[in-house]
N, C-alpha and C positions, 0 to 999 in steps of 0.2 A: 240764481243762475243754475241752469240744468247741469247736472253731472251725470252723463250717460256712461254707465259701465256694464259690460257684458262679460261673462266668464266663458272663454273658449278654452279648449284643451291647450295646455302650454306648448305641446309639440306643434300645433297648428300655427301658432303665432311665431315661434322661433324658426321653423323651417319654411314657412310660407306655403306649405303643402297641407291643406286641411285634412284632418283625420275624421271630421264630421261628415254628415251626408249633405255636402254642398254641391249643387249642380250649376249654380250661377257663376258667372265670371265678371270681374270688374277690373278696370284700369283707372288709376289715379295719376294724373300728370299735373305737376305744379308749374305755373307760368308766372310772369312778373306780377300781375295784378289779380291772380285768381287761380282757379283749379278747373281742369277738364276731367270729367268722369265719363267713362264708357261702360255701359251695362250690357251683358249678353246672357242669353239663356233663360232658364226657368229658376226663379228664386224662391227659397224658403226662408224661414226665420233665421237660421244659422248663417245663410249667405248675407242677409241684411245686417246681422250683428257683426260679422267679420268686416263688412264694408264700413259700418259705423265706426268701429274701432280704428281701422286704417285711416279713414277720413279725419277723424278727430286728431289722430297723431300728426297728420300732415298739416292741419290748420294750426294746431298749437305750436308746432315746430317752425312754421314759415310765415304765419300771418298774425301772430300775437299782437293785439292792439292796433291792427290795420283794418281798413275796409277792403273787401274783396268781392269779386264776381265768380260765377260758377256756370259752366256749361255741363249740362247733364244730357248725354247722348243715350236715349233709350230706344233708338231705332231698331236695335237687335234684341231688345228685351221681349221675351215670348210670353212669360206668365209670372205672376207674383202672388204669393199666398197672402191671405188677410193678416196673418200675424207678422209677416214681413213688412207689410204696409205700415203697421203700427210702429215698428222699430224705426222706419224711415221718416214717419211723421214726427216722431220724437226728435229726430236729428234736425228737422227743419227749425224747431224752436231753439235748439242748441246752437245751430249755425247762425241764426239771427243774433243771438246773444254774443257770438264770437266774431261779429263784424261782417257777415254776409249782407250785401246790399241788393244784388241782382242775380237772377237765375234764368239762363236761356235753355229751354228744353228743346232737344232735337228728336223728332220722331218721324216715322214714315208709315209704319203699318197701323192698321186700325186697332189692333190689340194694344200697341204701345200708346195710342191715344187714350184708350180706356185706363191704362195705368197712369198716364198724365192727368186725366180727370180726377182719379182717386187721390193722387198726390197733391193736386192744387187745392183741394178742399181745405187742407190745413194751412197752405200758404196764403189763402185769402184772408186768414186771421192774423197773418204776420205783416211786417212792414217791408218784406223782401219784394222787390219788383220782379215779375217773372213774365216770360213771353214764350210762345211756342213757335218753332220753325221747322220747315221741311228739309233744311240743309244746314250743315255745320257752319259754313262760311257766313250765312245770314245771321246766325246767333252770335258769332264772334264780332261781326260788324256792329250789331246792336249793342253789345257789351262795350265795345270801344267807344261808341257814342256816349255812353254813360261814364266813361273815364277808366274803363278796365281793359288793359291791353293783354289779351290772352294769345297773341300771335307770336310772341317771343320764341326764338329757336332754342334757348337755353332751358333745359329741363333739370330741375334740382331734385325732384322727388318722383319716383315712379314705382308703383307697386302693383303687381298683378297676382290675383288669387285664382287659381284654376282647380 
């Protein structure tokens, strides 16, 4: 089983305000049967590591021993460095080992489709079902057909790094 660990400055984790050179923003929202993640801006390795740590915390806390789905909204993701992609690719294997079954990618811009293509190379090797959508609702409907309700109004976990 993968154990992904990244060392970020203690103050960044405690305060939620990164003291590293992070330009990217992410939102993690837990729903009944999975997680909704929204990515914005230009990402470097530190952004990816901060997301990975927060995402793992959410999954361990809320989905231990459960199957779950994921919406990854990359429609506002502008750019991602190669070393950040490596961190996120490692998270795909970790997620599969921790119960992830399906992933709905939401994208709109051509650049985010390039990011999608890069990310899916690793997912092709996993057992995670994934599909791309031009709109958020379409992705949520697809996940619901697979048995994952991500439309619940109750949010148990929300973390934003800016």
